[in-house]
C-alpha positions in Angstrom: -20.1 58.1 40.3 -18.0 56.4 43.0 -21.4 55.2 44.6 -22.3 53.6 41.2 -18.8 51.9 41.1 -19.3 50.4 44.5 -22.8 49.2 43.7 -21.4 47.7 40.6 -18.6 45.9 42.6 -20.9 44.7 45.2 -23.3 43.3 42.3 -20.2 41.4 40.9 -19.3 39.9 44.4 -22.9 38.8 44.8 -23.0 37.1 41.5 -19.5 35.6 42.0 -20.5 34.0 45.4 -23.6 32.7 43.8 -22.0 30.9 41.2 -18.8 29.8 43.1 -20.6 28.9 46.5 -24.5 28.7 46.2 -24.5 26.9 42.8 -22.5 23.7 43.7 -24.3 23.5 46.9 -27.8 23.9 45.0 -26.6 21.1 42.6 -25.5 18.9 45.3 -28.7 19.5 47.7 -30.8 18.7 44.7 -29.1 15.5 44.2 -29.0 14.4 48.0 -32.5 15.4 48.8 -33.8 13.3 45.7 -32.0 10.2 47.0 -32.5 10.7 50.6 -36.3 11.4 50.5 -36.9 8.8 47.6 -38.3 6.3 50.2 -41.4 8.7 50.4 -41.8 8.6 46.6 -41.3 4.9 46.2 -43.7 4.0 49.1 -46.3 6.7 48.2 -46.0 8.6 51.4 -46.5 12.3 51.9 -44.3 14.4 54.2 -47.1 14.7 56.8 -46.4 12.9 59.9 -49.3 10.9 61.1 -49.5 12.4 64.4 -48.8 16.1 64.9 -48.2 16.5 61.1 -52.0 15.7 60.0 -53.5 17.0 63.4 -51.5 20.1 63.9 -49.0 21.3 61.1 -51.3 20.5 58.2 -54.6 22.0 59.6 -52.9 25.0 60.8 -51.1 25.6 57.4 -54.4 25.2 55.6 -56.1 27.5 57.9 -53.4 30.1 57.7 -53.6 30.0 53.8 -57.3 30.7 54.0 -56.7 33.4 56.6 -54.1 35.3 54.5 -56.2 35.3 51.2 -59.3 36.6 53.4 -56.9 39.6 54.7 -56.0 40.4 51.1 -59.8 40.4 50.4 -60.4 42.7 53.1 -61.9 40.1 55.4 -59.7 41.3 58.4 -57.8 39.1 61.0 -59.8 37.0 63.5 -57.8 37.6 66.8 -60.1 34.9 68.3 -61.8 31.9 66.6 -64.2 29.3 67.8 -62.9 26.9 65.4 -59.8 27.0 67.3 -60.6 24.7 70.5 -63.4 26.1 72.2 -62.6 29.6 70.9 -58.9 30.4 71.6 -56.6 33.1 70.7 -55.5 32.8 67.1 -52.1 34.5 67.8 -51.0 32.9 70.8 -52.3 29.5 69.9 -51.0 29.1 66.4 -47.9 31.2 66.3 -46.0 28.2 67.6 -47.1 26.5 64.3 -45.8 29.2 61.8 -47.9 32.2 62.1 -45.3 34.8 61.9 -42.8 32.7 60.1 -42.0 34.7 56.7 -41.7 31.3 54.8 -45.3 30.3 55.9 -46.6 33.4 54.0 -46.2 31.3 50.8 -49.4 29.4 51.8 -51.2 32.3 50.5 -50.8 30.6 47.0 -52.0 27.3 47.9 -55.7 26.3 47.7 -56.7 23.6 50.1 -56.5 21.0 47.4 -52.9 22.0 46.8 -51.9 22.3 50.5 -50.3 18.7 50.6 -47.9 19.8 47.9 -47.2 23.2 49.4 -46.4 21.5 52.7 -43.7 19.3 51.1 -42.5 22.2 49.1 -42.1 24.4 52.2 -40.2 21.6 54.0 -37.6 21.2 51.2 -37.3 24.8 50.7 -36.5 25.3 54.6 -33.9 22.4 54.2 -32.3 24.4 51.3 -32.3 27.7 53.2 -30.6 26.2 56.1 -27.6 25.3 53.9 -27.8 28.8 52.3 -27.5 30.7 55.5 -24.6 28.3 56.5 -22.7 29.4 53.6 -23.5 33.0 54.4 -21.9 32.4 57.8 -18.9 30.8 56.2 -18.6 33.6 53.8 -18.6 36.1 56.7 -15.6 34.1 58.1 -14.0 33.8 54.8 -13.9 30.1 54.6 -12.8 28.6 51.1 -15.5 27.3 48.9 -15.1 23.4 49.0 -15.0 23.1 53.0 -18.0 25.6 53.2 -20.3 23.5 50.6 -19.2 20.4 52.4 -20.1 21.9 55.9 -23.5 22.9 54.6 -24.4 19.7 53.5 -23.3 18.1 56.7 -25.3 20.8 58.6 -28.4 20.3 56.4 -28.6 16.4 56.3 -27.8 16.0 60.1 -29.8 13.7 62.4 -31.7 16.5 63.8 -33.3 17.4 60.7 -33.7 13.9 59.3 -35.9 13.3 62.3 -37.6 16.5 62.9 -37.6 18.3 59.5 -40.6 16.1 58.2 -41.9 15.4 61.8 -42.3 19.3 62.8 -41.6 21.4 59.7 -41.2 24.6 61.6 -38.2 22.9 63.5 -36.1 23.6 60.5 -36.4 27.3 61.0 -33.7 27.8 63.8 -31.4 25.9 61.6 -32.0 28.8 59.0 -31.7 31.6 61.4 -28.9 30.3 63.7 -26.1 30.8 61.3 -27.2 34.3 60.6 -27.6 35.2 64.2 -24.2 33.9 64.9 -22.7 35.8 62.1 -24.5 38.8 63.4 -22.6 38.2 66.6 -19.3 37.7 64.8 -19.8 41.1 63.1 -20.4 42.7 66.6 -17.4 41.2 67.8 -15.5 42.6 64.8 -17.0 46.1 65.7 -19.2 46.3 62.5 -22.7 47.3 62.0 -25.3 45.2 64.1 -28.2 45.3 61.3 -27.9 41.6 60.6 -27.8 40.6 64.3 -31.0 42.8 65.1 -33.0 41.7 62.1 -32.6 38.0 62.9 -33.4 38.6 66.4 -36.5 40.1 65.2 -37.4 37.4 62.7 -36.7 34.7 65.3 -38.9 36.7 67.6 -41.8 36.9 65.3 -41.3 33.1 63.9 -41.1 31.2 67.1 -39.9 32.5 70.7 -39.5 28.8 71.7 -36.7 28.4 69.4 -35.3 32.0 69.6 -35.0 31.2 73.4 -32.8 28.4 72.6 -30.8 30.5 69.8 -30.3 33.1 72.2 -28.5 30.7 74.7 -26.4 29.4 71.8 -25.5 32.8 70.6 -24.3 34.0 73.9 -22.0 30.7 74.2 -20.6 31.4 70.8 -19.8 35.2 71.6 -18.4 34.6 74.7 -16.1 31.7 73.4 -15.0 33.7 70.5 -14.2 36.7 72.5 -12.2 35.2 75.0 -10.3 32.9 72.4 -10.0 35.4 69.3 -10.8 38.8 70.3 -9.7 39.8 73.6 -7.2 42.5 74.2 -4.3 42.0 76.5 -5.3 44.6 78.9 -8.7 45.3 80.5 -10.2 42.1 78.8 -13.0 41.9 81.5 -14.0 45.4 81.3 -13.9 45.3 77.4 -16.0 42.1 77.6 -18.6 43.8 79.9 -18.9 46.7 77.5 -19.3 44.3 74.6 -21.8 42.3 76.3 -23.9 45.4 77.0 -23.7 46.7 73.5 -24.8 43.3 72.2 -27.7 42.9 74.9 -28.8 46.5 73.5 -28.9 45.5 70.0 -30.6 42.2 71.0 -33.2 44.2 72.9 -33.9 46.4 69.8 -34.7 43.3 67.9 -36.9 42.0 70.6 -38.7 45.4 70.6 -39.3 45.3 67.0 -41.0 41.7 67.3 -42.9 42.7 70.4 -46.2 43.0 68.5 -46.1 39.1 68.3 -43.6 38.2 71.0 -45.2 40.0 73.9 -48.7 38.5 73.5 -46.9 35.1 72.9 -45.0 35.2 76.2 -47.9 36.2 78.1 -49.9 33.4 76.6 -47.2 30.9 77.3 -46.8 31.9 81.0 -50.5 30.8 81.4 -49.9 27.5 79.4 -51.4 24.4 81.1 -48.2 22.6 80.0 -46.4 24.2 82.8 -46.2 22.5 86.3 -47.9 19.5 84.9 -46.4 16.8 87.3 -43.8 15.5 85.2 -40.9 13.7 87.2 -37.5 13.0 86.0 -33.9 12.8 87.3 -32.2 16.2 86.7 -28.9 15.2 87.5 -28.0 12.4 85.2 -29.8 10.0 82.5 -30.2 6.4 82.6 -26.7 4.7 82.0 -27.7 3.4 78.6 -28.2 6.8 77.3 -24.5 7.8 77.4 -23.5 4.6 75.4 -26.3 5.0 73.0 -25.5 8.8 72.5 -22.0 7.8 71.4 -23.4 5.3 69.0 -26.0 7.7 67.6 -23.0 10.2 66.9 -22.8 8.5 63.7 -25.4 5.9 63.2 -28.7 6.4 62.2 -31.9 4.5 64.0 -29.9 4.5 67.2 -31.9 6.7 69.5 -30.8 7.6 73.2 -34.0 9.4 73.9 -34.9 13.2 75.0 -34.6 14.4 71.6 -30.8 13.8 71.3 -30.9 13.4 67.5 -27.2 13.4 66.2 -26.2 11.4 63.3 -23.4 13.0 61.4 -21.1 12.2 58.6 -18.1 10.3 59.6 -15.9 13.1 58.5 -17.0 15.1 61.7 -15.1 12.5 63.9 -11.9 13.5 62.1 -12.6 17.2 62.8 -13.2 16.6 66.5 -9.9 14.6 66.8 -8.3 17.8 65.4 -9.7 20.4 67.5 -8.0 18.7 70.4 -4.6 18.6 68.5 -4.1 22.2 67.3 -4.2 25.2 69.7 -5.7 27.4 67.1 -9.1 25.6 67.3 -9.3 26.5 70.9 -12.8 28.1 70.5 -14.2 24.9 68.8 -12.7 22.8 71.2 -14.2 24.8 74.2 -17.6 24.9 72.4 -17.4 21.1 71.7 -16.8 20.4 75.3 -19.4 22.6 76.8 -22.0 21.6 74.4 -21.3 17.8 74.9 -21.4 18.1 78.7 -24.7 19.9 78.4 -26.0 16.9 76.2 -25.1 14.6 79.1 -27.0 16.5 82.0 -30.8 16.4 82.0 -31.0 19.8 83.8 -29.5 21.5 80.8 -32.3 19.9 78.4 -34.9 21.0 81.1 -33.6 24.6 81.1 -33.1 24.9 77.4 -36.6 23.5 76.9 -38.0 26.4 78.9 -38.3 24.5 82.1 -41.3 22.3 81.1 -39.7 18.9 80.6 -36.3 17.4 79.5 -35.7 17.7 75.7 -32.5 18.4 73.8 -34.4 20.1 70.8 -31.4 22.7 71.1 -29.2 19.8 69.5 -29.7 21.9 66.2 -27.0 24.3 67.7 -25.0 21.3 68.2 -25.1 20.2 64.6 -23.9 23.7 63.6 -20.7 23.2 65.5 -20.3 19.9 64.1 -20.4 21.3 60.5 -18.4 24.2 61.6 -15.7 21.8 62.8 -15.4 20.1 59.5 -15.4 23.4 57.6 -12.6 24.7 59.7 -10.3 21.8 60.1 -10.8 20.4 56.7 -7.4 21.5 55.3 -5.6 20.0 58.3 -7.2 16.7 57.6 -4.8 16.3 55.0 -2.0 17.0 57.5 -2.3 14.2 59.6 0.9 12.9 61.5 1.5 9.5 63.0 0.0 10.5 66.5 -3.3 11.7 64.7 -3.6 8.4 62.7 -3.2 6.5 65.9 -5.8 8.5 67.6 -8.3 8.3 65.0 -7.7 4.4 65.0 -8.2 4.1 68.7 -11.3 6.2 68.4 -12.8 3.9 65.8 -12.0 1.0 68.0 -13.6 2.4 70.9 -16.8 3.2 68.9 -16.9 -0.5 67.6 -16.4 -1.5 71.2 -19.2 0.6 72.5 -21.2 -0.8 69.5 -20.8 -4.3 70.8 -22.8 -3.5 74.1 -25.8 -3.1 72.0 -25.1 -4.1 68.5 -27.1 -3.4 65.3 -26.3 -3.2 61.7 -26.6 0.8 61.5 -23.2 1.0 63.7 -21.6 -1.5 61.5 -22.5 0.5 58.5 -21.4 3.8 59.5 -18.2 2.1 60.8 -17.4 1.3 57.1 -18.0 4.8 56.2 -15.7 5.9 59.1 -12.9 3.5 57.8 -13.5 4.7 54.4 -13.2 8.3 55.4 -10.0 7.7 57.4 -8.4 5.7 54.6 -9.0 8.6 52.1 -7.3 11.2 54.4 -4.5 8.5 55.1 -3.8 8.1 51.5 -4.2 11.7 50.3 -1.9 13.2 52.9 -0.3 16.4 51.5 3.4 16.0 50.9 4.8 19.1 49.3 6.4 17.2 46.5 3.1 15.6 45.6 0.5 18.4 46.1 -0.2 18.6 42.5 -3.4 20.2 41.4 -4.5 17.0 39.9 -4.1 15.0 43.2 -5.8 17.9 45.0 -8.9 17.7 42.7 -8.9 13.7 43.1 -8.9 14.0 46.8 -11.6 16.5 46.9 -13.8 14.4 44.5 -13.0 11.3 46.7 -14.1 13.1 49.8 -17.3 14.5 48.2 -18.2 11.1 47.1 -17.3 9.4 50.7 -19.2 12.2 52.5 -22.3 12.4 50.1 -22.6 8.5 50.1 -22.3 8.8 54.0 -25.2 11.3 54.2 -27.2 9.6 51.7 -26.9 6.3 53.6 -27.8 8.0 56.9 -31.0 9.5 55.3 -32.0 6.5 53.4 -31.4 4.0 56.2 -33.5 6.4 58.4 -36.5 6.5 56.1 -36.6 3.3 54.0 -39.3 0.8 54.8 -36.7 -2.0 54.8 -34.6 -0.4 57.5 -35.5 2.4 59.9 -38.8 2.5 58.2 -39.6 6.1 59.5 -41.5 6.7 56.2 -44.2 4.3 57.7 -45.3 7.1 60.0 -46.3 9.5 57.3 -49.7 9.7 55.8 -50.1 8.2 52.3 -49.5 11.0 49.6 -52.8 12.3 48.2 -54.9 11.0 51.0 -54.2 13.8 53.6 -57.4 15.8 53.2 -59.5 12.6 52.5 -58.2 11.0 55.8 -59.5 14.1 57.7 -62.9 14.4 56.0 -63.8 10.6 55.7 -65.2 10.5 59.0 -68.2 11.7 60.9 -67.3 15.2 60.2 -68.4 14.6 56.5 -72.1 15.1 57.9 -71.3 18.7 59.4 -71.9 20.1 55.9 -75.5 19.0 56.2 -76.4 21.1 59.0 -78.4 24.3 58.1 -78.2 26.5 61.2 -77.4 30.0 61.5 -77.2 30.1 65.3 -74.1 29.9 67.5 -73.4 26.2 68.4 -70.7 23.8 69.0 -70.3 20.1 67.7 -68.9 17.1 69.4 -67.7 14.1 67.5 -67.1 10.4 68.3 -65.6 7.4 66.7 -62.7 8.8 64.5 -59.1 10.0 65.1 -59.2 13.8 65.8 -57.0 16.0 63.6 -58.2 19.6 64.6 -60.5 19.1 61.7 -62.5 22.2 62.7 -59.8 24.2 61.1 -60.1 22.7 57.7 -63.9 21.6 57.8 -65.0 24.7 59.4 -67.1 24.3 62.6 -67.0 25.3 66.3 -65.4 22.6 68.2 -65.1 20.9 71.7 -61.8 19.5 71.1 -58.3 21.0 71.0 -54.7 19.7 70.2 -52.3 22.7 70.6 -49.1 23.0 72.3 -50.0 26.4 73.9 -53.3 25.9 75.7 -54.5 28.2 78.5 -54.1 26.8 82.0 -58.0 27.5 83.0 -58.9 25.0 80.3 -56.6 22.3 81.7 -58.0 23.1 85.3 -61.6 22.6 84.2 -61.1 19.3 82.2 -58.8 18.1 84.8 -61.2 18.8 87.8 -64.0 17.0 85.8 -61.6 14.1 85.0 -62.7 14.1 81.3 -61.5 11.0 80.0 -60.2 12.3 76.6 -58.1 15.1 78.3 -55.1 13.1 77.1 -52.4 15.7 78.0 -52.3 19.1 79.5 -52.5 20.7 75.9 -54.9 18.1 74.4 -58.6 17.0 74.8 -60.4 15.2 72.0 -63.9 15.8 73.3 -66.2 16.0 76.4 -66.4 12.3 76.5 -69.9 12.6 75.4 -71.0 13.5 78.9 -74.6 15.0 78.6 -74.2 17.8 81.2 -70.7 19.0 80.1 -71.8 19.2 76.4 -74.9 21.0 76.9 -73.3 23.5 79.1 -70.7 24.2 76.5 -73.5 24.9 73.9 -73.1 21.6 72.0 -76.0 21.4 69.5 -75.0 18.5 67.4 -73.0 15.3 67.8 -71.9 13.3 64.9 -70.8 9.8 65.6 -70.0 6.3 64.4 -72.0 4.7 67.1 -75.5 5.4 68.4 -74.4 4.2 71.8 -72.1 7.1 72.4 -74.6 9.8 71.9 -75.6 11.8 74.9 -79.1 12.0 76.5 -81.6 14.1 74.9 -80.4 14.2 71.2 -82.4 13.3 68.2 -81.2 11.5 65.2 -81.7 13.8 62.0 -79.4 12.3 59.5 -77.7 8.9 59.0 -75.2 8.1 56.1 -73.1 5.3 55.0 -69.6 5.8 53.8 -66.9 3.4 52.9 -69.1 0.7 54.5 -69.3 2.5 57.7 -72.3 4.2 59.1 -72.3 8.0 60.6 -74.9 9.6 62.5 -75.9 13.2 63.0 -77.9 14.1 66.3 -79.4 17.3 67.5 -79.4 18.2 71.1 -83.1 18.8 72.1 -82.1 20.6 75.1 -79.3 22.9 73.7 -78.1 26.1 75.4 -76.9 29.2 73.5 -73.7 31.0 73.9 -75.4 33.0 76.7 -77.8 31.7 79.5 -78.6 32.6 83.1 -78.1 31.3 86.6 -80.1 32.3 89.7 -77.5 30.8 92.0 -73.7 30.8 92.6 -71.3 28.5 94.1 -67.7 29.3 95.4 -64.9 27.5 93.7 -63.7 26.5 97.0 -67.0 24.4 97.6 -67.0 23.2 94.1 -63.5 21.7 94.5 -64.6 19.7 97.3 -67.0 17.7 95.2 -66.4 14.6 93.1 -66.0 15.0 89.5 -69.6 13.7 88.8 -71.0 15.9 91.5 -69.3 18.9 90.0 -71.0 18.6 86.5 -74.5 18.1 88.4 -73.8 21.2 90.4 -73.2 23.4 87.4 -76.6 22.6 86.3 -78.0 24.2 89.4 -75.5 27.1 90.0 -72.7 29.0 88.5 -69.2 28.4 89.8 -67.7 31.6 90.7 -64.4 32.8 93.0 -65.4 33.4 96.5 -64.1 37.2 96.0 -66.2 37.6 93.0 -69.3 36.5 95.0 -68.5 38.9 97.7 -67.7 42.0 95.6 -71.1 41.5 93.8 -72.7 41.7 97.3 -70.6 44.5 98.3 -71.4 46.5 95.3 -75.1 46.0 95.7 -75.1 46.7 99.3 -73.4 50.1 98.4 -76.1 51.0 95.8 -78.7 49.5 98.2 -79.9 47.0 95.5 -80.5 43.2 95.8 -79.5 41.4 92.8 -81.1 38.5 94.1 -78.2 36.0 93.4 -77.9 33.4 96.3 -74.9 31.6 97.2 -76.0 27.9 96.7 -75.2 25.6 99.9 -74.4 22.1 99.0 -75.9 20.5 102.0 -79.1 22.2 100.9 -79.3 21.4 97.3 -82.5 19.9 96.1 -81.6 18.0 92.8 -83.2 15.3 91.1 -79.9 14.5 89.5 -78.0 13.0 92.4 -74.9 10.9 92.0 -75.4 7.4 93.0 -72.3 5.0 93.8 -72.7 1.5 93.2 -71.7 -1.7 94.8 -69.0 -3.4 92.5 -67.6 -7.0 92.1 -64.6 -7.5 90.2 -63.9 -10.4 87.9 -60.3 -11.1 86.9 -59.5 -12.2 83.6 -56.8 -15.0 82.8 -53.4 -14.2 84.0 -54.6 -11.2 86.4 -54.4 -10.8 90.2 -55.3 -7.9 92.4 -54.6 -7.5 95.9 -56.4 -4.1 96.5 -53.4 -2.0 95.5 -51.5 -3.6 92.7 -53.3 -5.0 89.7 -50.6 -7.8 88.0 -51.3 -8.6 84.4 -49.4 -11.4 82.9 -51.2 -11.9 79.8 -51.8 -9.4 77.2 -55.3 -8.5 76.0 -56.8 -9.7 79.0 -60.1 -8.1 80.4 -61.0 -7.1 84.0 -64.7 -7.2 84.3 -66.6 -4.7 86.8 -70.1 -6.1 88.0 -72.6 -3.5 89.4 -76.3 -3.0 89.5 -77.1 0.1 87.4 -80.0 2.4 87.2 -82.4 2.9 84.4 -82.5 6.2 82.4 -79.0 7.2 83.6 -75.4 7.8 82.8 -73.1 5.4 84.1 -69.4 5.8 85.1 -66.5 3.6 86.0 -63.8 5.4 88.1 -60.1 4.0 88.4 -58.6 5.7 91.4 -55.0 6.3 91.7 -54.3 4.2 88.6 -50.7 4.6 87.3 -47.7 2.8 85.8 -44.9 4.5 87.5 -43.3 1.3 88.6 -43.4 -0.3 85.2 -41.1 -0.2 82.2 -43.7 1.6 80.2 -43.9 5.4 79.5 -47.6 5.0 78.5 -50.1 2.2 77.9 -53.5 2.2 75.9 -56.6 0.6 77.5 -60.0 0.1 76.3 -63.5 0.2 78.3 -66.9 -1.0 77.2 -70.2 -1.3 79.1 -72.6 -4.1 78.4 -75.0 -1.4 76.8 -72.6 1.6 76.4 -70.1 2.8 73.9 -66.4 1.9 73.6 -64.0 4.2 75.1 -60.2 4.0 74.6 -57.9 6.0 76.9 -54.2 6.5 77.6 -52.2 6.2 81.0 -48.8 8.0 81.1 -46.0 7.5 83.6 -44.6 10.4 85.6 -41.3 10.1 83.6 -43.5 10.7 80.4 -42.9 14.2 79.5 -46.7 14.5 78.4 -47.8 13.5 81.9 -49.7 16.2 83.8 -50.7 14.5 87.0 -53.7 12.5 85.8 -54.1 9.4 87.9 -57.8 9.2 88.2 -59.7 8.0 85.1 -63.4 8.6 85.0 -65.0 6.5 82.2 -68.2 7.4 80.9 -70.0 4.4 79.6 -72.9 6.4 78.0 -76.5 7.2 78.7 -78.9 4.3 78.7 -82.7 3.8 79.3 -81.7 0.2 80.5 -79.8 -0.4 83.6 -76.2 -1.3 82.6 -74.8 -4.2 84.8 -71.0 -4.6 83.9 -68.1 -3.1 82.1 -65.0 -4.8 80.5 -61.8 -3.0 80.8 -59.1 -4.5 78.4 -55.4 -4.4 79.2 -53.1 -4.7 76.2 -49.9 -4.8 78.1 -48.7 -6.9 80.9 -47.3 -5.4 84.2 -47.7 -4.6 87.8 -50.1 -1.6 87.8 -51.2 0.5 90.8 -54.9 0.6 91.3 -56.2 1.9 94.7 -59.9 1.4 93.6 -62.5 0.8 91.2 -66.0 2.2 91.7 -69.1 2.6 89.6 -71.6 5.6 89.6 -74.6 6.4 88.1 -76.1 9.9 87.3 -79.9 9.7 86.9 -81.2 11.8 84.1 -84.7 12.5 85.4 -85.0 15.9 86.2 -82.3 16.8 83.6 -84.7 18.7 81.2 -86.2 20.7 84.3 -82.8 22.0 85.3 -81.8 22.7 81.6 -85.2 24.5 81.0 -84.6 26.7 84.0 -81.1 27.8 82.3 -83.1 28.5 79.2 -85.6 30.8 80.8 -83.6 33.9 80.1 -81.0 33.6 77.4 -79.0 35.9 75.3 -81.1 36.6 72.2 -80.4 38.2 68.6 -76.9 37.0 68.9 -74.7 38.5 66.2 -71.1 37.0 65.9 -68.8 39.1 63.8 -65.0 39.0 63.6 -63.6 39.5 67.2 -67.1 40.8 68.5 -70.3 39.1 69.7 -73.4 41.1 70.5 -77.1 40.3 71.7 -79.9 41.3 74.1 -81.4 39.8 77.2 -84.5 40.6 79.1 -84.8 39.7 82.7 -87.4 39.9 85.2 -85.0 39.4 88.1 -81.2 39.7 88.6 -79.3 36.9 87.3 -75.7 35.8 86.2 -75.4 35.8 82.6 -73.1 32.7 81.7 -71.3 32.9 78.4 -69.8 29.6 77.1 -66.6 31.4 75.9 -63.2 30.4 77.6 -62.2 33.3 80.0 -59.5 35.4 78.7 -58.4 38.8 79.6 -58.7 39.9 76.0 -62.4 40.1 76.2 -64.1 43.4 77.2 -67.8 43.4 78.0 -70.3 46.4 77.8 -73.8 46.2 79.4 -75.8 48.8 77.7 -72.7 50.8 76.5 -71.0 50.5 80.0 -68.1 48.5 80.4 -68.5 45.8 82.9 -66.1 43.4 84.5 -66.2 39.9 83.2 -66.0 37.2 86.0 -64.3 33.8 85.4 -67.2 31.3 85.8 -67.4 27.3 85.8 -63.5 27.5 86.3 -62.9 28.4 82.5 -65.9 30.3 81.1 -67.0 33.8 81.6 -70.0 35.6 83.3 -71.5 38.8 83.8 -73.9 39.9 86.7 -76.9 41.4 85.1 -79.8 43.2 86.8 -83.5 42.9 85.7 -84.8 44.8 82.8 -83.7 44.7 79.0 -80.1 45.0 78.1 -77.8 45.2 75.3 -74.7 43.1 75.7 -71.5 43.8 73.5 -68.2 41.7 73.8 -65.1 42.9 72.0 -61.9 40.7 71.8 -58.3 41.9 71.6 -55.3 39.6 72.0 -53.8 40.6 75.6 -51.0 42.7 75.2 -51.1 43.2 71.6 -51.6 47.1 71.9 -48.7 47.3 74.0 -46.8 45.0 71.8 -47.3 47.2 68.8 -46.2 50.3 70.8 -43.0 48.5 71.6 -42.7 47.4 68.2 -42.9 51.0 66.8 -40.4 52.2 69.5 -38.0 49.4 68.3 -38.4 50.1 64.7 -37.8 53.9 65.1 -34.5 53.0 67.0 -33.4 50.6 64.4 -34.3 53.1 61.6 -32.3 55.8 63.4 -29.3 53.5 63.6 -29.2 53.1 59.8 -29.2 57.0 59.3 -25.6 58.6 59.0 -26.2 60.0 62.6 -27.1 56.6 64.0 -24.1 55.1 62.4 -21.8 57.6 64.0 -23.5 56.7 67.3 -22.6 53.0 66.8 -19.0 53.8 66.0 -18.7 56.0 68.9 -19.9 53.3 71.1 -17.4 50.8 69.7 -14.6 53.2 70.1 
C-alpha cells in the first residue's frame, strides 16, 4: 500500500513538473525555433550543410537507416563495408557520425526519400531535448520555474548551437548529455545514488567519445569547484575530497566499462587515425591579438567570429548575471567557473588539449554555454536588487563593450548593444522595492524580461541565418534537392553496370559526397574524420593530388596504375580526357545538358592477384612518387622483417617459396619514369626567382612547356609549394594540359587545422596517345608563394599490359563476398605472394586451407599472403579489432551496475558514502 502511494506521489510530481516547467518551455521553444529557422523556409533551404552535411552526415544517416532495417529483417550487421572508403570498419568510421547515438535510431523509420525530412526533424528534436535536460538539471538544483525556463532558452539558442547545430547535427548531443552528467555529479556530491551519472557516462561513451572526452573535463571542473565552494567539511577537506574523487572515478569507470563494446574499438581506431601528427602548426601560447577583441564582441553579437570554434553569442541578460557573480559571495562557484573557463578560451593550448591533441579548436565551448545559462538561472532574482554600484558597473561594462566594438565596428555589435541597453533599462525600472513588489508588478516584470530576452535570441538567430544579414542559410543545400544533388552526376550511370564480380569504381567530374553509401558501390574515395593512418601514408607517399586532407581523398587522380592495383574496373566520368589508359567506353548518356561516360578497364585486376617478387618498404620509400607506382607493377612492397621472416620460415622447413627480393638497380621495366626539360612562361602580373613565385593579378596562368612522349601518362610536379608566408589559410588552383583533363586542387598553410604536411603536388594530366607539350596552372589568388621547383614527367605506357598480365596469371577465383567474410580458391604452379586489395587491418583473419595464416601489410596499406604452389582455399573473416574485448568489458560493467541497483548494492554505496 505504501509502495503504491509512493508511486502515485511520484506520478503526480512528474505530471506537475511537466505542466509547470516543460509545457511553458515547449511552447516558447516552438515559437522561437519557427522564427529563428524561418530563413531556411523562406529561402527554400534544407538543414543540410553543403560541405560536411551532404557529404558526411546525410549519407551516413541514410546508410544507417538502411542498416537498421536490414538488421531487423535478419540481414545482420556489416562490421566492414567496401562502400565505406576502400573497405573500412563500419563502427570505427561511422560512430563519429551517430552510430551509437540513441536518437539516430529513429532513422529506422525514414526511407531514403524521407531522409531529408528526418534529418531536419532530428536536429530540431536534439535542440528541444537540450533544453529539457537543462530543465532536469535545474529541477535537481530546485531552481524556480521562470528562471529555469529562461535559462533553458538561452542555453538552446546560444551561438554554438546556432552555428554548429545545423552544420554538424551530432554536435548538439553533448548539450543534451552535459546537464544530466553534471546533475549526476551533483547527486554524488550530495551522497545520493550514482545511477544517473553512470548511465550518462555510458550513453556519452557509445554516442561519441570525442565529446565524452570534453564533457569529462567539464564535469571534473564542475565537481571540483562545487565541492570546495559548497560541500567541503571544515575538517579533513582534502582527505574527503580524495575519497569523493575516487568514488566518482569508480562510478565513471563503470559507465565506461558498460560502453566498452563501442568505446574500446573506437579509441583503438582513433589512435591509428591519419589525422594525428599531421604537421599542423600553431602558437599554443596565445592567439592573434585580434582574437581577444573579437572574442569580447562575439560574446553578444552574432556574425562576429574570432575563429577556432569560439562560438559564443548569448542573450544580453547573461552580461548582467556575470556582473552579479562578482558582486555576491554566494556565487563563488560560478565566479570561479567563469574565470577558469574564460582563461581557457584565451589560451590555444587549452583548445588543443580539449580537442584531443589534434589541432586547436574550442568545440568544448558548449560547456561554457551551459555555465552562461546557469549564471542567468542562478542570479535572476538578484537582477531585481541592483544597487547604485551595480548599475554603474553595468553602464561601464556597456561603454567598454561599445568601445571595443569601435575597433572593428559592424552593425551586429550595435544591434546587440540596443538589446543590452533594453535589458538594463528593464531591470533598472523593475527594481524590487518591498513597498512596490505587488504580484502584478512581478508578472509585468517577468513578461517584459521574457519579451526582451526572446526578442534578443530571435535577433541573434535571425541575423545569423537570414540572407540579408549573416546569410549562413546560403551554405545549405536547397530543400528537396539533396538526393538529386548527389545522384545527378556521373554516378547515375552506375546502376547500368551488370557485373557480379568484386570491383571498384572511380569517378571524375563532380563533387564528391560519399555517394557510395547512398548509391551503393565500392569506392576509391573517402571523406570521414576517422581514417586509418596507413591509408594516409599510402596516398601521401604517392602524392595523390586529390588526397585533400589526412582524412579525405576524392579519388586516385585517375592514375592508370593506382586504379588497376586497387581493383578499379569501371570509371564514370564527365570528361573523356580524364579516363585512364586501357579503358573502353561502354555507355554514354546526357543529363541536364551534360554528358557522362561509363568506361570499363580492359586490364582490371580482381580483389586477389599474385606477385613473384617483393621489395622492402625502405627501398620503396627511396623512390619518387611516380617510380613507386611503376615499381608496384613489378613487386609487392613488404616490410623488411616480413621478407626476412618468410625466408627464415622456408629455410627452417627446407622449402624454397621462390619469392625474390627485387633490386631497384636491376629492374627491367618498360615502364620507366622519364623526366622532361621544362620552360616556364609567366603570366601577366607574375614573377619567379627560383624560390618565390609572386602573383599580383588574380586568375593569371603559369604555363609550363615541355616535350612530352607519345602513349604516356604526363605529370607536373610542384615541389615544396606552400603558402605559409601569406595571409591565406588555403588557396585553390587549377591545372590543365594541352591534351589532358582539368585538375583542381587545394593548398593549405601550416596554420590551417587540416594541413597534414603536404607541400609537394603531383598533378596527373592524363593518359594520351599524342605527346603533350604544355600545362597551364591557374592562380586564383594573389600573393608570394614558395615554389622550389616545377618539373615534368612522363610514364610511357608501352609494356603496361605485359606487367598487368603477369599479375593476372594467378588470381583468386570463385570469389564469394558475404557479410564480414571473403572466400575464394587459387591454383599456383610456383610459390607466390597473394596480394589482396583490401586495406590492412588487424580485424582481418586469414585461413589457407583451414589453417590460420598471418596477413602481411603490403603496398603500404593493403594485405598479402605468402602462398605455396598447388591448389588452395582462401578464407578471410573480419571482426572489428577489440570488439570481443569490448563486449567482455561491457558485460562486466553491466553486471556491476545491476548489482549496485540491488538492495545489497545500495547498501554498499551507502557504506562507501558513510
